N, C-alpha and C positions, 0 to 999 in steps of 0.2 A: 939514703934510707928509703925503704919501700913503704908506700902508703898503706895504712891499716884499713882494710875494707870495713871492719866493724866500726872503727872511729868515723870513717866517712859517712857510713849509713846513719849513725847517730847524729852527726852534725846536720845532714840533710833533713832528717825528720825534725830535729830541733828547730831548724830554720823554718820548715813548713808550719810547725805548731806555733812558732812565734808570729808568723805572718797571719795565721788564722785568728790567733788571740787578739792581735792588733786590729784586725778588721772587725772582729766581734765587739771589741771595746770601743771602736770608733762609732758604732751605732747606738751604744748605750747612752742614756742621758747622764750628764755630768753635773747636774744641778737639781735642786729641789723643784724648781719650776719645770725642768725637763721631765722629771719623774711624774709630776702632777699632770703634765700634758700627755704623757705617753699612756696613762691609765685609760682615759676615755677613748683614745685612738685604738688601743687594744680591745676594749670592750665593744667598740663599734665594729672592728674587724671580725671579732668572734660572732657578733650578732648577724652580720651580713653573711658570713660563712654558714651559719646555722640556717638562715633563710634559703640560701642556695642549695644546701643539702636537703632540706625538707621539700623543696619544690621539685628538684631534679633527681635526687639519688635515694630518697627515703623509700622503704619497702611499700608504702602506700601511694607513691608518686603516680602510679598508673591509673588511679581511680579519678573520676571526674569531680570537679568542684572548683570554686573560685581560687585563684592563686594566692590571694591574701589569706584565705583560711588554711591553705596548704602550708604557707610559710609560718603562720603564727596563730595562736589561740585567741588573739586579741579580737578578731571579728565576732567570734562566738561569745566571748566575755562581754563585749559591747552590746550585743543583742540581748543578752540576759539582763544586763543592767538597765536597758531601756524597757524591759518587760515584754519584749516581743520575740523571745528566743524561739518559741514554738512556731510562730508565724514565719520567722526567718528560715527555719529548716524546711517548712512546707514549701516556701517559695523556691528553695534550692532544689528540692525534689521535682517540682514542676519544671524547672529549667534543665536539670542535669540527669534526671531519671531516678530509678529505684535505689541506687547506691550512690551516696554523695560523701565526699570527704569534707567534714565540717570543721576539723582542726588537724594539726599535724599528725596526731596519733589516734584519730577517731573517725569512724565511718558511721553514717546513718543509713538504715535500711527501711524501706517502706513497702516491700513486696510481701505477699502472703507466704510464699515459700521461705522467705527469710524468717518470718515469725516462727514457722515450724522448726527451722534449723536452730534458732537461738533459744526458744522457750519450750519446744516440743520434747517428748520423751525420747531418750536415746536408745538405740538398739543394743543388744547384748554385745559387749566388747567395744562399743563405740565410745570414744572419749568425750566426756561432757565439757562444755565451754566454761572456762573460768569467768567468774563475775568480777568486774573491775571494782576494787575497793573504793576508788575515788568517787564512783557513781552510787554504789549501793550502801556504803557505810556513812553514818552520821559523823560529824566532826568529833574527834576524841573517843569514838566508839571502839571498844576493844573486844566485846563479846560478839558472838555470831548467832543470828536468828534464822528463821526459815527463809527469809528474803536474801540474806547475804552469805549463808553457809555454803561450804563446799559440797561436792556431789554426795559424799558418804553421809555427812551430817544432815544435809537437806533430805536425803532419802529416809533417814531414820526419823526425822521430825515429821515428814510428810505422812509416814505410816501411822503416826499417832493421831493425826487429824483425819485420815482417810475415811474412817468409819462414819464420822459425823457428816460427811458429804457424799456418802454412797447413795445409790438410787433408793434403797429401802428406807434409809434414815430420812431422806428428804420427803418421801411419801408420807411418813409419819407426821411430818410438820405441815401437811396440807391443810388441816383445819386452821392452823395459825395464819397461813398465807391467805386463805379465803376470808378470814376475819378482816384483814386490812384491805383486801380487794373489794369486799362488800362495803367497807367504810368509804373507800375512794368513790365507788359508784354512787353511794348515798349522798356524799358531799356534792358531787357534780349534779345529781338530780335535784336536790333541794335548792341549790343556787339557780339552776336553770328554770325551775318552776317559779321561784321568786322573781326572777328577772330573765325573760326569754332572750334578751340581748346581752346577757352576761358572757364575757369572754374569759377563757381559761388559758393559762400558760401550762400546757400539758407536760412540759419538761419538769417544771417545778412540782406539779401534782404527782408525777411518777417518782420523782426524788423523795417527796414526803412519804409516799407509800413504802419505797424501798428502805429508807432509813428507819422508819417505824418498825418494819419487819426485822431489820438487822439489830436494832436496839432491843427488841423483845427476845430475839434468839440469843443475843450476847449477854444482856444484863437482866433479862427477865421482866422488863417493862419497856414500853415504847418511849420515843422521844416526843410524842404528842404533836408531831408536825401536821398530821391530817386534821386533828381536832382544832389546831390553831391556824391552819392554812398559812404556815410560815415556817421558816427555818429555825431550828434550835440555836441558841447562842453558841453552843459548842460546835 
C-alpha cells in the first residue's frame, strides 16, 4: 500500500502542534498559587519593558534629561507633591539646556524662540500646535474656553476680545491707569515722609496696583489693595 502524502502531512503537523501545545502548557501555572505568583511577575516584566522602551526607543529618547524622568513620570509627580516642581524643572534646564525631557511624553522648553513657536501667531497655512488636554483642562471639564479651545474656536473667541485690548481701547483707559499710578506714588510718598527709614516691598506694591486696575476694569470697582496696603482675601 502506497503512503498517502496528505495523511503524512496531516500527521506531521498534528505532531508539531501537539509538541507546541505541550510546551506551552508546561509553562502555564497549574495551581492558584502559581497564577497568583505569575501576575506580579508579568506586571514587573511589562513595567521593565516599558522603561526600556521609554529610555531607548521612544520618539523623544534623543532629547536630553535624566534617565529616571525618561523612564517614568514618577520624578515629575514626586517633585510636584513636594511643592518644588517649578524649581526642579529650572534645575534641569540649568543642567541639560533649553530643551529637557521631564517625563516620558513631555518636553520642557525655556528658549525665547520656543515661546514664539508654541504661543506665537501662526503664518497662513501653518498648522497650529494642539493643546494638551491633560495640561489645559480642569478635571471633569467638558467645555472649551479661550485657554483650551482648538485653533478655530480660539480664533473666534479671540476676535471677540480683540477690540477691548486694541491700542485705541487701552488709550481710552489711560485716565483709569493714571488714577491708580498716582495712588501708588501717593502711598509711597506719605509713608516715606512719615518715616524716612520705611522700607517697601515693591513687588507687593506693584501687585496691589495691578490688581486694583484689573478689578476696576473687570468688575467696575477696585479690590482696595492700595488703600489697605495688603492683599485681598480672594
